C-alpha positions as CSV (number, residue, x, y, z in Angstrom):
1,M,-0.1,-0.2,0.0
2,N,1.3,3.3,-0.8
3,V,1.2,5.5,2.3
4,N,1.2,9.2,-0.1
5,G,-1.0,7.6,-2.1
6,A,-3.2,6.9,0.6
7,R,-2.9,10.6,2.1
8,L,-3.3,12.0,-1.0
9,D,-7.0,10.6,-1.7
10,Y,-7.9,11.6,2.0
11,L,-6.8,15.3,0.8
12,T,-8.7,14.9,-2.3
13,I,-11.6,13.7,-0.5
14,F,-11.4,16.1,2.3
15,F,-11.3,19.1,0.0
16,E,-14.3,18.0,-2.1
17,S,-16.3,17.6,0.8
18,I,-15.1,21.2,1.8
19,G,-16.0,22.2,-1.8
20,L,-19.6,20.4,-1.5
21,V,-20.5,22.4,1.9
22,L,-19.6,25.7,0.3
23,D,-21.6,25.0,-2.9
24,V,-24.6,24.0,-0.7
25,E,-24.3,27.3,1.8
26,Y,-24.0,29.6,-1.4
27,F,-27.0,27.7,-2.8
28,C,-28.6,28.5,0.3
29,V,-27.6,32.4,1.0
30,V,-28.5,32.7,-3.0
31,H,-32.0,31.7,-2.8
32,K,-32.9,33.7,0.7
33,N,-32.8,36.8,-1.0
């Protein structure tokens, strides 16, 4: 098992999940106004 590869996969999932949360929050803010 490649440790660096696994770490990169976790970072990718982490940043994608942050992006998803920000997209949802942005969507909510836009549709409140």
